[in-house]
N, CA and C atoms as a LAMMPS dump frame, in Angstrom:
ITEM: TIMESTEP
0
ITEM: NUMBER OF ATOMS
396
ITEM: BOX BOUNDS ff ff ff
-5.0000000000000000e+02 5.0000000000000000e+02
-5.0000000000000000e+02 5.0000000000000000e+02
-5.0000000000000000e+02 5.0000000000000000e+02
ITEM: ATOMS id mol type element x y z
1 1 1 N 20.046 -1.293 2.166
2 1 2 C 19.528 -0.416 3.248
3 1 3 C 17.765 -0.963 2.869
4 2 1 N 17.231 -1.003 4.033
5 2 2 C 15.806 -1.25 3.878
6 2 3 C 15.51 0.148 4.445
7 3 1 N 14.887 1.301 3.297
8 3 2 C 14.363 2.577 4.382
9 3 3 C 12.702 1.714 5.148
10 4 1 N 12.302 2.386 6.407
11 4 2 C 10.856 2.857 7.005
12 4 3 C 11.091 4.263 7.269
13 5 1 N 9.891 3.709 6.345
14 5 2 C 8.613 5.391 6.52
15 5 3 C 7.261 5.622 6.945
16 6 1 N 7.218 5.747 7.995
17 6 2 C 6.016 6.223 8.923
18 6 3 C 4.628 6.413 7.732
19 7 1 N 3.495 6.078 8.609
20 7 2 C 2.276 5.741 7.596
21 7 3 C 1.401 6.662 8.877
22 8 1 N 0.75 7.339 8.794
23 8 2 C -0.659 7.833 9.489
24 8 3 C -1.412 7.331 8.926
25 9 1 N -2.228 6.862 9.256
26 9 2 C -4.583 6.593 8.931
27 9 3 C -4.997 7.186 9.573
28 10 1 N -6.073 7.729 8.771
29 10 2 C -7.076 8.536 10.063
30 10 3 C -8.08 8.042 9.783
31 11 1 N -8.277 6.615 8.992
32 11 2 C -9.777 5.976 8.953
33 11 3 C -9.288 4.612 8.942
34 12 1 N -10.426 3.824 9.284
35 12 2 C -10.432 3.354 8.968
36 12 3 C -9.922 1.427 8.04
37 13 1 N -10.441 2.618 6.43
38 13 2 C -10.165 1.92 5.027
39 13 3 C -9.624 3.335 4.766
40 14 1 N -8.713 2.597 4.2
41 14 2 C -7.843 4.312 3.373
42 14 3 C -6.812 3.948 2.815
43 15 1 N -7.148 4.244 1.393
44 15 2 C -5.885 4.465 0.611
45 15 3 C -4.927 5.625 0.75
46 16 1 N -3.374 5.831 0.379
47 16 2 C -2.784 6.7 0.589
48 16 3 C -2.19 6.215 -0.064
49 17 1 N -1.857 7.784 -1.042
50 17 2 C -0.239 7.425 -2.288
51 17 3 C 0.885 7.58 -2.091
52 18 1 N 1.128 6.424 -1.372
53 18 2 C 3.021 6.665 -1.394
54 18 3 C 3.981 6.769 -2.398
55 19 1 N 3.637 7.089 -3.708
56 19 2 C 4.263 6.629 -4.929
57 19 3 C 5.41 7.952 -4.155
58 20 1 N 5.104 9.169 -3.963
59 20 2 C 6.322 9.931 -3.84
60 20 3 C 7.642 10.109 -2.617
61 21 1 N 6.433 8.897 -2.056
62 21 2 C 7.764 8.167 -0.717
63 21 3 C 9.251 6.986 -1.525
64 22 1 N 8.664 6.708 -2.425
65 22 2 C 9.028 5.919 -3.425
66 22 3 C 9.776 6.26 -3.993
67 23 1 N 9.238 7.513 -4.32
68 23 2 C 10.401 7.829 -5.736
69 23 3 C 11.192 8.319 -5.189
70 24 1 N 11.394 9.427 -4.134
71 24 2 C 12.149 9.894 -2.866
72 24 3 C 13.568 9.147 -2.927
73 25 1 N 13.078 7.281 -2.554
74 25 2 C 13.773 6.382 -2.116
75 25 3 C 14.809 5.907 -2.756
76 26 1 N 14.051 6.03 -4.426
77 26 2 C 14.872 5.351 -5.607
78 26 3 C 15.887 7.223 -5.427
79 27 1 N 15.496 8.422 -5.776
80 27 2 C 16.626 8.995 -5.428
81 27 3 C 17.499 9.337 -4.814
82 28 1 N 17.357 9.638 -3.281
83 28 2 C 18.181 9.208 -2.582
84 28 3 C 19.572 8.307 -2.437
85 29 1 N 18.781 6.754 -3.219
86 29 2 C 20.032 5.301 -3.324
87 29 3 C 20.512 5.794 -4.35
88 30 1 N 20.169 7.384 -5.274
89 30 2 C 21.113 6.759 -6.747
90 30 3 C 20.954 5.881 -7.568
91 31 1 N 19.836 5.046 -8.424
92 31 2 C 19.813 3.997 -8.254
93 31 3 C 19.112 4.553 -9.735
94 32 1 N 20.271 4.043 -10.575
95 32 2 C 19.253 4.156 -12.216
96 32 3 C 18.824 3.049 -12.794
97 33 1 N 19.367 1.923 -12.406
98 33 2 C 17.983 0.431 -13.023
99 33 3 C 18.01 -0.356 -11.532
100 34 1 N 16.909 -0.859 -11.9
101 34 2 C 16.999 -2.05 -10.273
102 34 3 C 15.401 -1.692 -10.233
103 35 1 N 14.679 -2.144 -9.067
104 35 2 C 13.411 -3.149 -8.715
105 35 3 C 13.482 -2.1 -7.451
106 36 1 N 12.575 -1.312 -7.172
107 36 2 C 11.988 -0.743 -6.076
108 36 3 C 11.044 -2.247 -4.658
109 37 1 N 11.436 -2.459 -4.193
110 37 2 C 10.222 -3.054 -3.312
111 37 3 C 9.665 -2.394 -2.086
112 38 1 N 7.899 -2.426 -2.75
113 38 2 C 7.533 -1.767 -1.855
114 38 3 C 7.168 -2.51 -0.334
115 39 1 N 7.007 -2.674 0.754
116 39 2 C 6.167 -3.932 1.831
117 39 3 C 6.172 -3.579 3.49
118 40 1 N 4.531 -3.676 3.693
119 40 2 C 4.653 -3.043 4.464
120 40 3 C 4.165 -4.522 5.765
121 41 1 N 5.015 -4.287 6.996
122 41 2 C 4.74 -5.094 7.479
123 41 3 C 3.449 -5.379 8.305
124 42 1 N 2.855 -5.441 8.188
125 42 2 C 1.124 -5.459 9.202
126 42 3 C 0.486 -6.432 8.507
127 43 1 N -0.7 -7.219 9.268
128 43 2 C -1.511 -8.241 8.865
129 43 3 C -2.73 -8.075 8.669
130 44 1 N -3.356 -6.468 9.191
131 44 2 C -4.53 -5.742 8.811
132 44 3 C -4.341 -4.558 7.47
133 45 1 N -3.206 -4.049 6.421
134 45 2 C -3.23 -3.667 5.557
135 45 3 C -2.344 -4.066 4.267
136 46 1 N -1.987 -3.281 3.238
137 46 2 C -1.75 -4.349 2.385
138 46 3 C -0.478 -2.933 1.634
139 47 1 N -0.089 -3.5 0.567
140 47 2 C 0.644 -2.362 -0.999
141 47 3 C -0.022 -2.773 -1.884
142 48 1 N -0.946 -1.828 -2.778
143 48 2 C -0.925 -1.904 -4.42
144 48 3 C -1.124 -0.661 -5.282
145 49 1 N -1.231 -1.449 -6.633
146 49 2 C -0.898 0.049 -8.013
147 49 3 C -2.319 0.151 -7.999
148 50 1 N -2.852 0.997 -8.41
149 50 2 C -4.434 1.645 -8.561
150 50 3 C -3.576 2.493 -9.477
151 51 1 N -5.229 3.343 -9.903
152 51 2 C -5.214 4.311 -10.928
153 51 3 C -4.754 5.87 -9.716
154 52 1 N -4.57 6.413 -9.975
155 52 2 C -4.571 8.002 -9.266
156 52 3 C -5.176 9.22 -10.36
157 53 1 N -5.851 8.764 -10.861
158 53 2 C -6.333 10.431 -11.923
159 53 3 C -7.875 10.619 -11.387
160 54 1 N -8.643 9.737 -11.202
161 54 2 C -10.091 9.322 -10.65
162 54 3 C -10.251 9.609 -9.341
163 55 1 N -10.43 10.336 -8.639
164 55 2 C -10.631 9.469 -6.858
165 55 3 C -11.92 9.124 -6.445
166 56 1 N -12.683 8.397 -7.683
167 56 2 C -13.774 8.204 -7.564
168 56 3 C -13.276 6.244 -7.117
169 57 1 N -11.884 6.165 -8.013
170 57 2 C -11.469 5.196 -7.532
171 57 3 C -11.403 4.352 -6.979
172 58 1 N -10.847 4.983 -5.832
173 58 2 C -10.485 4.476 -4.276
174 58 3 C -12.036 4.403 -3.882
175 59 1 N -12.657 5.276 -3.961
176 59 2 C -14.025 5.391 -3.725
177 59 3 C -14.798 3.632 -3.07
178 60 1 N -14.524 3.816 -4.28
179 60 2 C -15.538 2.318 -5.39
180 60 3 C -14.679 1.373 -4.432
181 61 1 N -13.043 1.173 -4.495
182 61 2 C -12.496 -0.083 -3.825
183 61 3 C -12.936 -0.29 -2.637
184 62 1 N -12.831 1.036 -2.422
185 62 2 C -12.931 1.293 -0.361
186 62 3 C -14.55 0.779 -0.271
187 63 1 N -15.475 1.144 -1.374
188 63 2 C -17.129 0.678 -1.149
189 63 3 C -17.095 -0.421 -1.375
190 64 1 N -17.007 -0.945 -2.06
191 64 2 C -16.545 -2.465 -2.586
192 64 3 C -16.104 -3.684 -1.728
193 65 1 N -15.287 -3.411 -0.399
194 65 2 C -15.012 -3.737 -0.059
195 65 3 C -15.003 -4.167 1.133
196 66 1 N -16.15 -3.088 1.262
197 66 2 C -16.929 -2.747 2.943
198 66 3 C -17.841 -4.118 2.456
199 67 1 N -18.474 -4.377 1.315
200 67 2 C -20.091 -4.537 0.783
201 67 3 C -19.734 -6.522 0.733
202 68 1 N -18.088 -6.822 0.095
203 68 2 C -17.716 -7.83 -0.709
204 68 3 C -17.266 -8.166 1.344
205 69 1 N -17.014 -7.578 2.151
206 69 2 C -16.428 -8.107 3.344
207 69 3 C -16.417 -7.395 4.38
208 70 1 N -17.935 -7.664 5.049
209 70 2 C -18.015 -6.143 6.073
210 70 3 C -17.474 -6.418 7.415
211 71 1 N -17.284 -5.931 8.009
212 71 2 C -16.867 -5.826 9.835
213 71 3 C -17.811 -6.792 10.068
214 72 1 N -18.533 -6.115 10.437
215 72 2 C -20.478 -7.037 11.282
216 72 3 C -20.595 -8.539 10.783
217 73 1 N -19.744 -9.665 10.691
218 73 2 C -19.946 -10.525 10.009
219 73 3 C -19.837 -12.779 10.142
220 74 1 N -20.229 -12.157 12.499
221 74 2 C -19.569 -12.74 12.572
222 74 3 C -18.711 -14.105 12.842
223 75 1 N -17.795 -13.057 12.828
224 75 2 C -16.165 -13.61 12.315
225 75 3 C -16.031 -14.49 14.01
226 76 1 N -15.044 -15.087 14.515
227 76 2 C -14.371 -15.911 15.762
228 76 3 C -13.614 -15.05 16.322
229 77 1 N -12.144 -14.533 15.478
230 77 2 C -11.667 -13.568 16.117
231 77 3 C -11.537 -12.903 16.47
232 78 1 N -10.996 -12.84 18.079
233 78 2 C -11.29 -12.222 19.601
234 78 3 C -10.979 -11.082 19.295
235 79 1 N -9.922 -10.098 17.966
236 79 2 C -10.125 -8.842 18.531
237 79 3 C -11.07 -7.937 17.664
238 80 1 N -11.897 -8.751 16.572
239 80 2 C -13.41 -7.693 16.178
240 80 3 C -12.353 -7.441 14.868
241 81 1 N -11.723 -7.842 14.211
242 81 2 C -10.658 -7.784 13.082
243 81 3 C -10.8 -7.92 11.889
244 82 1 N -10.927 -9.224 12.053
245 82 2 C -10.958 -10.888 11.126
246 82 3 C -11.25 -9.693 9.748
247 83 1 N -11.918 -9.245 9.489
248 83 2 C -12.416 -8.446 8.052
249 83 3 C -10.791 -7.561 7.443
250 84 1 N -10.563 -7.271 8.376
251 84 2 C -9.389 -5.756 8.227
252 84 3 C -8.192 -7.078 7.133
253 85 1 N -7.791 -8.53 8.04
254 85 2 C -7.003 -9.283 8.022
255 85 3 C -7.349 -9.768 6.886
256 86 1 N -8.966 -10.191 5.806
257 86 2 C -8.671 -11.009 5.381
258 86 3 C -9.378 -10.032 4.151
259 87 1 N -9.029 -8.541 4.197
260 87 2 C -9.028 -7.822 3.181
261 87 3 C -7.572 -7.807 2.588
262 88 1 N -6.758 -7.922 4.216
263 88 2 C -5.226 -7.531 3.765
264 88 3 C -4.622 -8.496 2.74
265 89 1 N -5.068 -9.639 3.017
266 89 2 C -4.167 -11.054 2.003
267 89 3 C -5.578 -11.033 1.063
268 90 1 N -6.356 -10.715 0.347
269 90 2 C -6.784 -10.599 -0.176
270 90 3 C -5.544 -8.833 -1.76
271 91 1 N -5.098 -8.102 -1.018
272 91 2 C -4.239 -7.154 -1.643
273 91 3 C -3.267 -7.754 -0.967
274 92 1 N -2.337 -7.803 -0.291
275 92 2 C -1.031 -8.384 -0.411
276 92 3 C -0.574 -7.593 0.872
277 93 1 N 0.509 -7.529 1.41
278 93 2 C 1.695 -6.221 1.535
279 93 3 C 2.587 -6.008 1.005
280 94 1 N 3.165 -6.677 -0.144
281 94 2 C 4.308 -5.565 -1.141
282 94 3 C 3.987 -5.876 -2.521
283 95 1 N 4.799 -4.809 -3.089
284 95 2 C 4.764 -4.917 -4.777
285 95 3 C 6.394 -4.713 -5.089
286 96 1 N 6.243 -4.881 -6.895
287 96 2 C 8.007 -4.399 -7.086
288 96 3 C 7.643 -3.642 -7.804
289 97 1 N 8.454 -2.398 -8.295
290 97 2 C 7.702 -1.572 -9.382
291 97 3 C 9.381 -1.278 -9.845
292 98 1 N 9.791 -1.202 -11.082
293 98 2 C 10.857 -1.428 -11.827
294 98 3 C 11.203 0.259 -11.417
295 99 1 N 12.938 -0.08 -11.323
296 99 2 C 13.685 1.286 -11.808
297 99 3 C 14.176 1.385 -13.223
298 100 1 N 13.771 2.343 -13.976
299 100 2 C 14.655 2.849 -15.489
300 100 3 C 14.602 4.415 -15.14
301 101 1 N 16.432 4.056 -15.112
302 101 2 C 17.374 5.655 -15.78
303 101 3 C 16.749 6.314 -14.213
304 102 1 N 16.864 6.253 -13.16
305 102 2 C 16.404 6.59 -11.99
306 102 3 C 14.771 7.008 -11.31
307 103 1 N 14.133 6.684 -12.638
308 103 2 C 12.688 6.502 -12.17
309 103 3 C 12.102 5.357 -11.588
310 104 1 N 10.824 5.495 -11.104
311 104 2 C 10.204 4.141 -11.218
312 104 3 C 9.57 3.946 -12.119
313 105 1 N 9.085 2.463 -12.404
314 105 2 C 8.388 2.838 -14.521
315 105 3 C 6.942 2.037 -13.494
316 106 1 N 6.315 3.485 -13.374
317 106 2 C 5.169 2.723 -13.55
318 106 3 C 3.873 3.63 -14.752
319 107 1 N 2.92 2.885 -14.951
320 107 2 C 2.025 3.777 -16.113
321 107 3 C 1.462 5.047 -15.445
322 108 1 N 1.143 5.334 -16.582
323 108 2 C 0.909 6.739 -16.556
324 108 3 C -0.046 6.984 -15.493
325 109 1 N -1.301 6.709 -15.382
326 109 2 C -2.438 7.113 -14.359
327 109 3 C -1.776 5.462 -13.184
328 110 1 N -0.563 5.552 -13.336
329 110 2 C -0.163 4.488 -11.551
330 110 3 C -0.084 5.096 -10.405
331 111 1 N -0.8 4.762 -9.368
332 111 2 C 0.691 4.846 -8.098
333 111 3 C 0.668 3.645 -7.417
334 112 1 N 1.091 4.514 -6.199
335 112 2 C 1.7 2.542 -5.229
336 112 3 C 0.915 3.758 -3.869
337 113 1 N 0.061 2.506 -3.727
338 113 2 C -1.131 2.689 -2.15
339 113 3 C -0.918 2.256 -0.883
340 114 1 N -0.695 2.641 0.177
341 114 2 C -0.816 1.949 0.941
342 114 3 C -2.58 1.751 1.463
343 115 1 N -2.567 0.817 1.167
344 115 2 C -3.817 0.28 2.1
345 115 3 C -4.527 0.287 3.375
346 116 1 N -5.231 0.752 4.235
347 116 2 C -5.144 0.977 5.185
348 116 3 C -6.501 0.292 5.597
349 117 1 N -6.724 -1.055 6.265
350 117 2 C -8.086 -1.499 6.709
351 117 3 C -8.107 -1.731 8.326
352 118 1 N -7.032 -1.706 8.896
353 118 2 C -8.149 -1.557 10.29
354 118 3 C -7.148 -0.315 10.927
355 119 1 N -7.617 1.005 10.485
356 119 2 C -7.534 2.098 11.012
357 119 3 C -8.333 2.828 11.845
358 120 1 N -7.669 4.064 12.636
359 120 2 C -6.752 4.588 12.431
360 120 3 C -5.77 4.278 13.288
361 121 1 N -4.058 4.226 12.541
362 121 2 C -3.146 3.782 13.143
363 121 3 C -2.138 4.339 12.999
364 122 1 N -0.673 3.902 13.315
365 122 2 C 0.494 4.34 13.201
366 122 3 C 0.981 3.354 12.288
367 123 1 N 1.817 3.484 11.154
368 123 2 C 1.359 2.419 9.964
369 123 3 C 3.3 2.231 9.693
370 124 1 N 3.995 1.351 9.292
371 124 2 C 5.002 1.832 8.458
372 124 3 C 5.298 1.284 7.728
373 125 1 N 6.052 1.415 7.024
374 125 2 C 6.197 1.085 5.017
375 125 3 C 7.865 1.156 4.896
376 126 1 N 8.15 -0.25 5.014
377 126 2 C 9.084 -0.603 3.71
378 126 3 C 9.844 -0.554 2.633
379 127 1 N 10.88 0.282 1.606
380 127 2 C 10.866 0.212 0.731
381 127 3 C 13.139 -0.575 1.111
382 128 1 N 12.91 -0.823 0.12
383 128 2 C 13.922 -1.543 -0.576
384 128 3 C 14.543 -1.42 -1.708
385 129 1 N 15.377 -1.07 -2.128
386 129 2 C 16.487 -0.75 -3.44
387 129 3 C 17.055 -1.628 -3.838
388 130 1 N 16.958 -2.139 -4.756
389 130 2 C 17.98 -3.007 -5.083
390 130 3 C 18.437 -3.168 -6.832
391 131 1 N 19.669 -2.773 -6.646
392 131 2 C 20.354 -1.851 -8.219
393 131 3 C 20.635 -3.646 -8.86
394 132 1 N 20.206 -3.372 -10.368
395 132 2 C 20.271 -4.17 -10.895
396 132 3 C 21.431 -3.341 -12.504
């Protein structure tokens, strides 16, 4: 079964820690060992795993992305959000995390983030737990 979770973003570019949402899905499914797939069905958003200890990491990622792929760069896409599509394509729209002993097998400093590139918006994250 796929769990669909709503995420509300407040900024054009934003990283939102959704680790607790994935962990809760693992607990609700009572899976001890398997794989947790976290996916977003949006072409201007992504899912990443990165450091959770220092908030400067998120700020640095956002700042660098704006410098690397600025919004106003003469793109031809008529909606004016080509930069968001490119950023999402670079990040990817899903991640898989092992489930071991009923918990997500993340590194000590890792979290799962929803990456918004065209906000603010109401978004969806799909979570699928596969028992192995």
